[in-house]
N, C-alpha and C positions, 0 to 999 in steps of 0.2 A: 504493498500499501505507499510505503516511504517512499520506493521507487517510482511508482506511478506520480504521485502527485511532484516528486523532484523533476521528473522530465516536462510538467506541462508548463510550468513557465519560460523554459527554454523554446516549448513547443510555440506557445502563444506570441513570444518575440519574433520569432522565425516568422511566422504568418502576419505579425503584423507589420515589419520589414517589407514584405510582399506586397500587402495590400499598399502601404504608403508608396511602393516603386509603381505601381501601375496606375493608381488611384491620383498622384500628386497634380498630372494635367489639369483636372477638375477643380483646384485651388486656385487656379491662375485667377486673373481679371480675362473679361471678356469671355468671350464661346467659341469654341473648336468649329473650323470649318468641315461640314458632315451634310451627306444625302437628306436627312429630316430635322436635326438637332434643332436648328433655330426656327423651322416648321412648327414643332411641337411646342416651342416657347409661347408664338404667337399664338397657337390653338389654346391653348392653355390662358393665356391672359383674355380672349375672347369666351372662354368656359367661366371663367370667374365672375367676367362682366355678366354672363347670364346667371348665374347662381346668386352674385350680389343683389339683383334684381328681383330676386325672389323665386327663380324658375327652378324646380325641384320635383325628381329629376332633371338634371339639365339633357335636354335633346334637341334644341333648337338652337343656334349660335347667329343670334342677329347683326353681329358686326361683321362677321364674316362674308365672302361672296359679293365684296363690293357694295357691302352694307345692306345687299339684298337679304340676306340670312340663307342659311339651309341646314337642315338634319343630320349633318355630321355626326353630333353627338348620341343618337339614335343607335347607329349602329357600329361606329369604331370605338374600341377597348378605352372607357371613360375612366381607369381607374386611377391611371396617372395624376389624369385632371382633376380628381377629387381630393387628392395627396396632396399634390402642388398648390391645389387651391386652400388646405390647411395651412399649408407651409407660407403660403403667402400672408396668410391671416397672422401666421406665429413672428412675420415680419422679415420674411426671405422675399426678395424680388423674384420675379416670374423667372427670370433667366436663372438666378440660385437656386430655383426650388426644383425647375428640371434638374440642374448637376446635383442637387443634394439626392434626390431621388435615384440617380446612379450609383451613388456613394449607398447610400441605404441597400441598395440592392445587391451590391458585392461583398459589402463588406457581412451585410445580414446573411448572404447566402454562401459563403464560407464559413461562417458562424455554423449555420444549418448543417453544411458536409462536413466539419468537423468533429461534431456533436452525433452525427450520425454513424460515423466510420468510425470514431473509439467506442460505440458500442459493440463491435465486431471486431475490430483489427489491435492489433498493439500500436504504440504512439508513432514510432517514424512511420508504416506505412498509413498511417492516420494522416500524419503531417504532410507525408509526400501527394495524397490522394487531392488533399485541399488544396495545395500548389498547384496541381495541375488543374483546379478550378479556374483558380485567383491568375494562374497565367493562359488562359484556354485562349488559343488564339483567334476564335470567331465571337468569344464574350468580347475580346477588345475589341475586335473588328467592328462587332455589334455596337459598341460605345462610339469610337474613335473616328469610325467611317462612315457607316451608316445614321449613327445619332437615334439609334432606335429606341428609346425609352420605353416604350410597352414590352419590347422583347424582352428587354434586362430585367425589367420588374418583372415577366411571366416567368423568367428563370428563378427568380428569389421565391416564387410562389411555388415553382416545382419544388426547389430544394427544401422549403417547409414541408410538401406534402409528404417528400421522401422520407425527411424527419420523424413526421409524424405516424409513417408508417414502420420505421423501423423501431421506434421506442412502442407502440401502439399507443399513440398520443391521441384520443379523438379530440378532445378538445381545441386540439392544435389543428386537424384535419378540417375542420369544416370551415373555419374564416380563412384557412390555406386555399380550397378548393374554389370559394367565392374569388378569392382576390385572383386566382390564375384566370376565371372566367372573365373578369372584367380588365386583367392586364392588357391581353394580346388573344385576338378572335384566333388566328392561325395557331399561334403557338400553343393556347390553349386545346386547342383541336387535337395538335399530334402530343402533346405531352398528357391530354386526357385519355388518350387510347392505350398507352403506358401505364396511367393510374389504374383503369379498369380493369388491366389484368392484374395488376399488383394486388390490387384488392382481392381479386378474385383466388389469389393463391395465399391470402393471408390467413396465418391463424386463427385471427379473429374476424374472418370475415364478413360475418354478419354485422356486428360493430361499426367495424370502418365502412362495411357500405352505407350502413344508414346514416354515418356520420358525413360520408361524401355528398350522398343525396339531400342533404340537408345546407351542405355548401351548395350546390345548384341552385336547389330551392331558394338561397337566401341572394342569388344572385339574377332570379327571375328577374328583377323589372328592368335588366339591360338585355338578357338573352332571347326572353318571349318577344318583346317589340322587335327586336333586331331580326330575328328569323320570320314573324310574321308580316313585318312590313316590307320586306326585304324586295318584293314585287312591284313597289312602289316608286322604286328608284332604278336607277340605271344598272347597277351592279351585274344584274345577270347578261347584260349584254354588250358589255364592258371588257374588250380584252385590255388587260393591266400591264400585263407583261410577256414576253414568249420565253418560257421556260427553258428553250434550249439554248439561250442566250446568259444564263446564268447557273452552269454547270461548273463546279467547283474542277479545274483544270492544273494542268503542270504549272501554270504562272501562279497560281495563289492556291496549292498543294497544301501548305503550310497550314491552313485553315482549317483540314480534316482532324489537327491535334497527332504529331507524330508519336508522342508518348504516349498515346491512348492506343493508335495502331501495334505499337511495339510491344505494350503490356496484353492486347490480344494475343499476339503472336507466342508471346512467352507463356501464356495461360494455353493455349492449343499445344506446346510444347510439353508442358508439365503434364499432362493428361489427367489428372485427378478427376473424381468425380463429383460435379456440382450439384448445389441443390435447387431446386426449382426456381427458387427467387435468383439466385447467382445467374442461371442459365437464361431466364429473363431479361436480367440486366445488360448480359453480352447480348441478346439478340438485336435488344433496343438499341446498343451502342452501333451494333454493326448495319443495322438497318438506317441507321442516322446518316452513315458512312455512305450507305452504297445509294441512297435516295438522294444524294448531294452530287453526286457523280452521272458521268454519261451512259455508264451502266445500266442505268433505270430509265431509261429513254421509253420501253414498251410502257411502263405504268404511266409517266408522265403524258403519255398521248392518249391515255382518256381524260377526258375536256373537264371533268367535276375536278380531277387533281390540280390541273393546273388553274382552276378558276378558284378554289379553295386556299391551295397554299401558296400560288404564283411565282414565288422562287426556289429553287431547290435548294439552295443553301440554307434555307428556314429549317432544316430538317437536322444541321448540325448542334440545334439546340439540345439534342439528343446524347450526343457525345459529351457535349460541355457538362449536363447534369449526370449522367451514367459514367462516363468517363474515371471519374475519380475512384470510384467504387472498382474499375477495371484496375486502375492502376495500382490501388492499394491490393487488392488481391494479389495482384503480380506479387509485389514485395514482401507481401506475409507467406507466399508460399515458397519463395527462394531464403537461400540460407548463405552465411558466410559471406566469402567477397564477391559472389554473384548480385546479392542485395546492394554490396556497396558501389559495383562498376556499373547496374542500372541506374542508381541514383543520382551518379555523376552523370550518365548519358540524360536522362530526364531535365537535371538541372540545367546543363547545356541547351539541351534544347528550348526550354522554358526562357531561358536570360536572352538567348539569341533571340526568339520569334517575338517577345514582347520589346525589346529594344529596336526592332526593325517597324514594329507598328509605332509605338509611341515618335519615334523619332521624325515619323510622317506626318505628325501633327501640326497644323497649321492654326492660329488664332486670328480672331477679329472682335475688335471693339465698336459696338455700336450704342448709341443712347437708348434709354428707354421707350421712348415713343417708337421707335421701330417698330418694336415688338407690338405695344398696345393699343397701336393706332393702324395696324398694318392688315389690310382687309382682305386679302388672297384667302383661296379656297381652302389651301393645305391640303389638298388631295392632290393624288397623279394624275386621274384621267376624269373627275369629276362624276366619279363612278356612284355618288351617294347624292347625287341630283334627283329631284322628283323627275319620272318620266315626261309629266306635261310641260316641262321646260326644253324650249326648243332653240333657244337663244341664252345663252350665257352671257351673263352681263359682263360688260368688258371697260365699264366705268360705274363709279357711284349715280346714284340718283341726286338730283340737285333738291330736290324736295323729299322728305318721306311719305307725304300728302300731298297730294295733287289732283287739280279738276280735270278729267278729260271731256266731258260734256256738260256745259250749261252754266249756272252764273253762281258762285257760292262764296262768301268771303268768311274767313275764319277768324274768331274772337280771340279766343284763346287755344293753347296747346299744351298737353304734355306728353313727351315721347319720353320712354324710359324700357329700355332694351326690348322686349315683346308686349309691354302694355305702353298703350295708344289711345288718348284721351283728347277730344277736340269738341268743343262749342262753336258751331256754326251756324248761319246762315244763308240757307240756299232761295235765292229769289225766283229760280225757276224748279222746278225737277232737273234733277243733276245727276251724272256720273262719277265719282269719286274714286281715285285709285291708291292704293296702300302700298308702296313700293317696297314688299315683303313680299319671297316667294311663299305662296302657300303650301302648307301641308297640316294634313288632318291635325286636329288640336287647336289650330286657328279658330276663332269665335268673334263676331263683329256684331255688334248690337248699336242701335239707334233708338235712342230714349229708352233705354233699358229692354228693348224687345229686341230677340235675334233676326237679324235680316238675312238674307241668301247673300252669297259669295260667289261672285264669278270669276273664275280663275284659267279660263281656256285661252290663253291670249301667249305670244311667243313667249314673252318672260316669265308666265304662271305667276303672277303677281294679282292681287284682289282687288275686284273693282265693285265697287257698292252703289247701288241704286238711291238717292239718298231725294225724299220728297220734298217740296217745298215748304219753306218757312224754317223755324230756329230749331234745332237740333243739340243735342247731346253723342256725339258719335264714340265708342268706345270698341277697340281691338286687343283680342292678348291671346296667347298660345297657352294652352292648357293640356292636361292629361287626358285621352281620351278613354272610353271604359274599359276597353282591352289593356291599355297601358296602366290605368290604377287598379284592374285585376292583377296584375303582373306586379307591382308595388305591395298590393296588398298578399302576395304568396311571400314575397321578400320579406316582409314585416313578422308574417305567421311564420317563417322557418327560423327567423332571428327569432323570435320569443322561443321556439320549440328548443332551441340550441341552447339557449340559456338553461330551460327547464331542466332538459336531458343532463346537462351537466350537472347541475344539484342532485339529480336522481343518482346518477351514477358514480359520482362522487369522485369524479377523474381531475378535477382542478388542484393545479400545482400550488 
C-alpha cells in the first residue's frame, strides 16, 4: 500500500507536465487559427444572447444568418454552448470560455482515463496509457487544427462513460451519457454504439442499461426535436463533404496513433486469452483505424454513412478513447527490458508527434466585437436552413420590421432577440414583414389575437396582414408542443435520476 501511494505523486507530476506541454497554447492571448474554432466562439456569443433574452432551451439564434436568424441550435450539439454560457456568466470572455472547455475536456479526460486504468493495471502501464491519451495525435489535431470544441467535449464525455462502466458508477454514467449526446451529434453516434456493446457485456448490465437509458432521456430536449424536425431543413439534401477526400493517407498517417498500432501488434504477438471487454476494446480501436483509411471505401459508399459521419477521420475518436487501454494492456503483459524499450519508443513517438503539431500553431488577435457582432451562419453549407428559404440572405436587413404594402406608422418598438413588440397605426389595410426567417415556434399576435403568418417567399421571412387602425403587434419564438414534450421527458428523467441515486445509495 505504501509503495502504491509513493508512486502516485511522481505519476501525477509526470501527467501534469504532459498536460501543461500540450495545453500551454490555450493560455496565450488571442486565438489559434483553425478550421472551426473562431466560428464556435461566434456561435457561442449568439447563443448566449438568445439565452439572455429568455429563450430556453435555446433553438433559434436570431443574430446569425445576417440577423435573419435560423434554428441551428435545434440541430447542432448545444453542450459546449450551455457550458460556455455558464463560464461567460462566471466572468470569462466568449473566446476564453471556448479555450477553457478545451482545457477542461483534456484534463478531465486524462483524469478519467487514469482513474479507470488504475482500477485494472499497475501504476506504470496506467501512466503510459494516460500519456497516450494526452499526446493522442488526433486529439491535438482536433483542438489546434480543426478547433472542434464539440468533438473534444464528446471525447471527455466518452472518457467519463468508460470510467463509470469500469467502476460500476451508475451515478456517473447517466449524466455522462447525456453530456455525450449534447456534445457532438456524430461522435455521440460513433461512441454510443461502443457504449451499447460495453453495457451489454457488463457484469451489472441491467443497472448500467437503466443508467444509460436515463442519460438518453435526460438529453431528450435536444435529440428528439433534432430527429423529428430534420425533414424541415436542408440537411438530408445537402452534400457537406466527399468522404473520399478525407481518408487518412501517408501524408497524415501519424493521426492514426502509432503507439496504439504498435501496442495492438504487441498484444497479437503475446497471444494470451483476453476477456470479452478487452476483446471489444481492441475491436473498437481497430474499427476506428480501419474506418479512417481507404480500405473502408465500400462502407463509405453507403450513403447513410457518408451523410451521418461526413468525415472518415472522425472515427479516430475510438483510438483516442480506447487506445490508452490497449497501450496499458501491452505494457502490463511485457516484463523487464521489453517494457522499458517499448516505453521509450512510445515516449519518442509522443514527443515528436506533439512537437510537430504544436509548432504549426498560429495565433490571431481580434477585438471582442469581431465575435459578438459577427452575423455569419457558422455552418459549412447552410445545411440547417429551413427548406422554404430559397434565397440565402447575403446582407442584413435595414429594418427588422418593414412595410411591404400599405401605409403604416410605428409609434414605439421593442426588439429583444426573438421577442418583438410594436405599437403601430395602419392608415389602410397593410402587409408588414418581420425580417426573421420563419421556423415552427414563431407566433405573431395583433392586439393579443394570434394571426396567420405567411412565410412562402424567397427569404422565408414572416409577413402579416395588418387591418386598418391602431394595433399592438407582438412576435416571439417559443416551444412547440412536441418540443415541450421533449423538455418534459428530460425533466422527468433528471428527477428519476436523482431519486434513483438515493434509492441505490450509490452517491459517493
